VEXDREN-2710 file (C-alpha; in Angstrom, 1 decimal):
% VEXDREN-2710
k/r/px/py/pz
1/MET/22.8/21.7/-19.4
2/GLY/25.2/23.5/-17.1
3/THR/24.5/25.4/-13.9
4/LEU/21.5/27.7/-13.6
5/HIS/23.7/30.8/-13.4
6/THR/25.1/30.2/-16.9
7/LEU/21.6/30.6/-18.4
8/PRO/20.1/34.0/-19.3
9/LEU/17.4/35.0/-16.9
10/HIS/14.5/34.5/-19.4
11/GLU/15.6/30.9/-20.0
12/ARG/15.6/29.8/-16.4
13/PRO/12.8/27.5/-15.3
14/ALA/11.2/30.0/-12.9
15/ALA/11.2/32.8/-15.5
16/ARG/9.8/30.5/-18.2
17/LEU/7.0/29.4/-15.9
18/SER/6.0/33.0/-15.5
19/TYR/6.3/33.8/-19.2
20/VAL/4.7/30.8/-20.8
21/GLY/2.7/29.2/-18.0
22/SER/2.9/25.7/-16.7
23/GLY/1.8/24.1/-19.9
24/GLY/4.7/25.6/-21.8
25/VAL/7.5/24.3/-19.7
26/SER/9.1/20.9/-19.9
27/GLN/8.9/18.1/-17.4
28/VAL/12.6/18.7/-16.7
29/GLU/12.0/22.4/-16.0
30/LEU/9.1/21.6/-13.6
31/LEU/11.3/19.1/-11.7
32/ALA/14.1/21.6/-11.6
33/LEU/11.8/24.1/-9.8
34/LEU/11.1/21.5/-7.1
35/ILE/14.8/20.6/-6.8
36/GLY/16.2/24.1/-6.7
37/GLY/19.9/25.1/-6.5
38/PRO/22.4/25.9/-9.2
39/ASP/22.5/22.4/-10.6
40/GLN/18.7/21.9/-10.6
41/LEU/18.5/21.3/-14.4
42/ASP/21.2/18.7/-14.5
43/ILE/19.7/16.9/-11.6
44/ALA/16.2/17.1/-13.0
45/GLN/17.5/15.7/-16.3
46/ALA/19.0/12.8/-14.5
47/VAL/15.7/12.1/-12.8
48/VAL/13.8/12.1/-16.0
49/GLN/16.3/9.9/-17.7
50/ARG/16.3/7.4/-14.8
51/PHE/12.5/7.1/-14.3
52/GLY/10.7/8.6/-17.3
53/ASP/6.9/8.0/-17.0
54/THR/7.4/5.7/-14.0
55/LEU/8.5/8.7/-11.8
56/PRO/5.1/8.6/-9.9
57/GLN/6.0/5.1/-8.6
58/ALA/9.6/6.0/-7.6
59/LEU/10.5/5.2/-4.0
60/THR/12.2/7.7/-1.8
61/GLU/15.4/5.6/-1.6
62/GLU/15.5/5.4/-5.4
63/LEU/15.3/9.2/-5.6
64/LEU/18.1/9.5/-3.0
65/ALA/20.3/7.3/-5.2
66/ILE/20.5/10.2/-7.8
67/PRO/23.5/12.5/-7.1
68/GLY/22.3/15.9/-5.8
69/ILE/19.0/14.7/-4.3
70/GLY/18.8/14.8/-0.6
71/ALA/16.0/13.8/1.8
72/ALA/14.2/17.2/1.7
73/THR/14.3/17.3/-2.1
74/ALA/13.1/13.7/-2.4
75/ALA/10.2/14.6/0.0
76/ARG/9.3/17.6/-2.1
77/ILE/9.2/15.6/-5.3
78/ARG/7.1/12.8/-3.7
79/ALA/4.7/15.4/-2.2
80/ALA/4.2/17.2/-5.5
81/LEU/3.5/13.9/-7.3
82/GLU/1.0/12.9/-4.6
83/LEU/-0.8/16.3/-4.8
84/GLY/-1.0/16.0/-8.5
85/ARG/-2.5/12.5/-8.2
86/ARG/-5.0/13.6/-5.7
87/PHE/-6.2/16.6/-7.6
88/ALA/-6.4/14.4/-10.8
89/HIS/-8.9/12.3/-8.9
90/GLY/-10.8/15.3/-7.7
91/GLN/-10.7/14.5/-4.1
92/ASP/-8.5/13.6/-1.2
93/THR/-8.0/9.8/-1.3
94/ASP/-7.0/9.8/2.3
95/ARG/-10.7/10.1/3.2
96/ARG/-12.2/8.4/0.1
97/GLN/-14.7/5.7/0.9
98/ILE/-14.5/2.3/-0.7
99/SER/-18.1/1.4/-1.5
100/SER/-17.4/-0.9/-4.5
101/PRO/-14.4/-2.7/-6.0
102/SER/-14.2/0.0/-8.7
103/ASP/-13.5/2.6/-6.1
104/ALA/-10.5/0.6/-4.9
105/ALA/-9.4/-0.1/-8.6
106/ASP/-9.3/3.7/-9.3
107/ILE/-6.9/4.2/-6.4
108/LEU/-4.7/1.2/-7.2
109/MET/-4.6/1.9/-10.9
110/ALA/-3.1/5.4/-10.1
111/LEU/-0.8/3.9/-7.5
112/ILE/0.6/0.8/-9.2
113/GLY/-1.4/0.2/-12.4
114/HIS/1.3/1.6/-14.8
115/ALA/4.4/0.2/-13.0
116/GLU/6.8/-1.7/-15.1
117/GLN/7.4/-4.3/-12.4
118/GLU/5.0/-6.1/-10.2
119/CYS/3.9/-4.2/-7.1
120/PHE/1.9/-5.2/-4.0
121/ALA/0.0/-2.4/-2.3
122/VAL/-2.2/-2.0/0.8
123/LEU/-5.0/0.4/1.4
124/TYR/-5.6/0.9/5.1
125/LEU/-9.3/1.6/5.9
126/ASP/-11.3/2.7/8.9
127/ILE/-14.5/1.0/10.1
128/ARG/-16.4/2.9/7.4
129/ASN/-14.1/1.7/4.7
130/ARG/-12.6/5.1/4.2
131/VAL/-9.0/5.2/3.1
132/GLN/-6.7/6.3/6.0
133/ASP/-3.4/5.6/4.2
134/GLN/-1.9/3.6/1.3
135/GLU/1.5/1.9/0.9
136/ILE/3.4/0.0/-1.7
137/LEU/5.0/-2.8/0.3
138/TYR/6.7/-4.8/-2.4
139/ARG/8.2/-4.3/-5.9
140/GLY/9.7/-6.8/-8.3
141/THR/8.8/-10.4/-9.2
142/LEU/6.2/-11.4/-6.6
143/ASN/5.2/-14.8/-5.3
144/THR/3.7/-16.0/-2.1
145/THR/7.1/-16.5/-0.4
146/HIS/7.9/-12.8/-0.9
147/ILE/4.7/-11.5/0.8
148/ARG/5.0/-11.4/4.5
149/VAL/1.6/-11.5/6.1
150/ALA/2.9/-10.1/9.4
151/GLU/4.2/-7.0/7.6
152/ILE/0.8/-6.3/6.0
153/PHE/-1.1/-6.5/9.4
154/ARG/1.7/-4.7/11.3
155/GLY/0.9/-1.6/9.2
156/ALA/-2.8/-2.0/9.9
157/VAL/-2.3/-2.3/13.6
158/ARG/0.1/0.7/13.7
159/ARG/-2.5/2.8/11.9
160/ASN/-5.3/1.4/14.0
161/ALA/-7.0/0.4/10.8
162/GLY/-10.2/-1.6/10.9
163/ALA/-9.7/-3.2/7.6
164/VAL/-7.3/-3.5/4.7
165/LEU/-7.7/-3.8/0.9
166/VAL/-4.8/-5.3/-0.9
167/GLY/-3.9/-5.1/-4.5
168/HIS/-1.1/-6.1/-6.9
169/SER/-0.1/-5.3/-10.4
170/HIS/0.3/-7.5/-13.5
171/PRO/2.5/-5.5/-15.9
172/SER/1.6/-7.9/-18.7
173/GLY/-2.0/-6.6/-18.6
174/ASP/-3.4/-10.1/-17.9
175/THR/-5.3/-9.6/-14.7
176/ARG/-6.7/-13.1/-14.4
177/PRO/-6.1/-14.3/-10.8
178/SER/-3.7/-17.3/-10.6
179/PRO/-4.1/-20.2/-8.1
180/GLU/-1.3/-18.6/-6.1
181/ASP/-3.2/-15.3/-5.9
182/ARG/-6.2/-17.1/-4.5
183/THR/-4.1/-19.0/-2.0
184/MET/-2.5/-15.8/-0.8
185/THR/-5.9/-14.1/-0.5
186/ARG/-7.2/-17.0/1.6
187/THR/-4.1/-16.7/3.8
188/LEU/-4.6/-13.0/4.3
189/ILE/-8.3/-13.4/5.1
190/GLU/-7.6/-16.0/7.7
191/ALA/-4.8/-14.0/9.3
192/GLY/-6.9/-10.9/9.3
193/ARG/-9.6/-12.7/11.3
194/LEU/-7.0/-13.6/13.9
195/VAL/-6.0/-10.0/14.5
196/GLU/-9.5/-8.6/13.9
197/VAL/-8.6/-6.7/10.7
198/ASP/-10.9/-7.5/7.8
199/VAL/-9.4/-8.0/4.3
200/VAL/-12.3/-6.5/2.2
201/ASP/-10.9/-7.3/-1.2
202/HIS/-7.8/-8.2/-3.3
203/VAL/-7.7/-6.3/-6.6
204/ILE/-5.4/-7.1/-9.5
205/VAL/-4.6/-4.2/-11.8
206/GLY/-2.7/-3.8/-15.0
207/ARG/-2.9/-1.7/-18.2
208/ASN/-6.2/-0.1/-17.5
209/ARG/-7.8/-3.4/-16.5
210/TRP/-8.6/-4.8/-13.1
211/VAL/-10.2/-7.8/-11.4
212/SER/-11.7/-8.0/-8.0
213/LEU/-11.2/-11.4/-6.3
214/ARG/-14.1/-10.5/-4.0
215/GLN/-16.3/-10.5/-7.1
216/SER/-14.6/-13.4/-9.0
217/SER/-13.8/-15.6/-6.1
218/GLY/-16.3/-14.6/-3.4
219/GLU/-16.3/-18.0/-1.8
220/LEU/-12.9/-17.1/-0.3
221/TRP/-14.7/-14.7/2.0
222/GLU/-17.7/-16.8/2.9
223/ALA/-19.7/-14.6/5.3
224/LEU/-16.9/-12.1/5.9
225/PRO/-18.4/-8.5/5.9
226/GLY/-16.7/-6.1/3.5
227/VAL/-17.3/-3.8/0.6
228/ASN/-20.6/-3.8/-1.2
229/GLN/-20.9/-6.0/-4.3
END
């Protein structure tokens, strides 16, 4: 595409945004405005070619691997994507209360539901089951040997969270829990009891489908208090 200065003024992303509005500019042009600098279009094109529709799930280190993107630019891109996601949900998910498994599924679907690879995420909750923070801990082919229980609860302790809700994605779209999923859930519940951090649910998401292990395998929790059924 060349540098920004080689384009006529009316063809530059900022001018086009003013002339035709946000709906009339391309994804590359919107990204270029976030990136800034004379090579903004070339860098934005590289980002789109690298990630496509999976850009909302891109990690900071993945963005930094693209030439021309530094820490500040990566942070701007991540912040813009997060703002868009929150506005799309109509509320700030940092304070969203989890009162049913579907509430958790809404957040997890937006966070990891459309990822092309398996992801494991944690929602950190306060004592009222309001979301304090969310984090994708693992990406790639997941099994119980990859999930470090200590890492999950380290994040909870660091945030002074009263509970966690975990979720992972099945890119195939088959959200049926496996025996390994149930075993991992039981391990997490028992570990949580030891550190006084409740595991309120484990939700599997994929291709606009989801399953709550709290609903489908409630015996794992026995009398453990958590989200409403």
